[in-house]
N, C-alpha and C positions, 0 to 999 in steps of 0.2 A: 339525886344529881344524875344527869344524863351524860354519858361519856361523849367527848367530841368525836365527830365522824371523820375528822382529818387529823394528820399528825401535827405536832407543834410547829414544825418548820413551815408547813403549808399554811397553817392558821396564821402564823406570824407574817408571812408574805401577803396573805389576803388582807389582814388588818392594816398593814403598812400602806396598802394601795388605796385606802379610803382617804378621800380628799378632805382637807380642812378649809379650803376656800374654793370658790367657783362651783359649788354644789348645785344640783338641780333646783332645790328650793331657793337658794340665793339668786340664781340666774333668773328665775321666774319673777322674783320680787324686783330685781334690777330692771328687767324689761318692762314690767308693769309701771314702775315709777317713771322710767324714761318716757314711756308713751303718754304719761300724764303731765309731761313737761318739766320734770325735775332733772337737774344736772348735778352730778355728784362725783366724788373721788372714791376709789376703792382701797381698802386695806391699808390705810395710812399708818406707817410704822412709827410715826412720831406720837401717836395717840395710844393711851392705855388700852390693851387688848386688841389692837389693830382692828378697829371696827370694820364690818363688811362693807357698809355704805356710809359715806360721810357727806353731809349736806351743809357746807360752811355758811351759805346764805341764810340758813334757818337755824344755825347753831345746833344741828341735830345729827345724831348718828343712828344707824339701824343695824342691829345685830340679828342675824338669821341663825338661830340655834338649832342644831340637830338634837332631837330628843334623847337619843342613845348616849352620845358623848357628853352631854351636859346633865345627864341623869334626871330628866324631867319626869314629873309624876303623871304620866299618861300611858295610854295603851301601847305606844310605840317603844317605851322603855321596858326592857326586861334584863335584869342583872344576869350575866352569864353564870352558869353553874360550875364551871371550872375555875380554879384559883380565886375563890370568893374573897379572900382577904386582899389580894392584889386589886381586884375590881372595886371593892368597897373604898379602898384608899384612893384609887384613880378617880372615881366619881366625886368623892369628897374634895379632893384637890381641885378638880375642874370647877366644881360649884364655888369653892372659895376664890379661885382665880376670877370667875365671872363676877362675884360680888365686889371684889377689890377693883377690877377694871371699871365697873359701873360707878362705884363710889368716886374713883379718881376722875372719870369723865365728868361727873356732875360737879366735882370740886373745880374743874377747869372750865366750867360754864357751858358744857354740852348738855343737850336734852337727849334722852336715851329711849329708843323704841326697841323692844325685843319681840321678834316674830318667831314663834316656835314652829318647828317642822309639822307638828300635829294640826296646826291651823291650815296647812297646805296639802297634807296627805293623810291617808288612813280613814278610818270610819268616823272620826270626829272632825274631819276637815270642813272648812267653810268654803263657799265659792271664792275662787281666786279674786274676782272683781270686788267682792265684799271686803276681803282682807286688804286689798290695795286701796280701796276707797277709804277705809278706816285709817290706814297708814297715811294717806295723802292729807286727810282732814287733820290728823295729829301734827304732821309736819308743818302745815300752814298755821296751826294754832300756837298756843303758848304753854301748854301743859308740859311739865318737866319730864314725865315718864309715861310710858304706856307699854303694856304687855298684851300681845295678841296670841291666843292659844286656841286649840281645837275646842269645839262646842262640847260641853258636858252633856252626856246623854243619860236619860233615866235607865236604870237597870231593868232588864226584862225578866 
């Protein structure tokens, strides 16, 4: 385990400054969908999990998930070395909250698209237009769910 390079007060301040909405990946997806003619609402508090993008006309929601906070199994997620039990519980709780919100959205008749951060950044990212085209095709279709993640690369 590597010791943290900053004190706990500074680390706490840094972590609390990380946004939960209006992140760069979320804004990129919103701009791209808008440019493709989609109109939507943001962060509707009356829906489970306050989805990032809500498209009522298509009964669809889009969740743009950060790989770190949602504990995704990709190269962008690395469990912190400090306070391992805290982080293990934190990620497990976040994953359970995600599952619950998606299940409730589906029960309420919403279609659910999850776009992972690794599809938009990092070494496994896809071209933004490819992600947006895939999302647009799904929104216009009738499939109930879709997950877009980074491309899996062969190990070298």
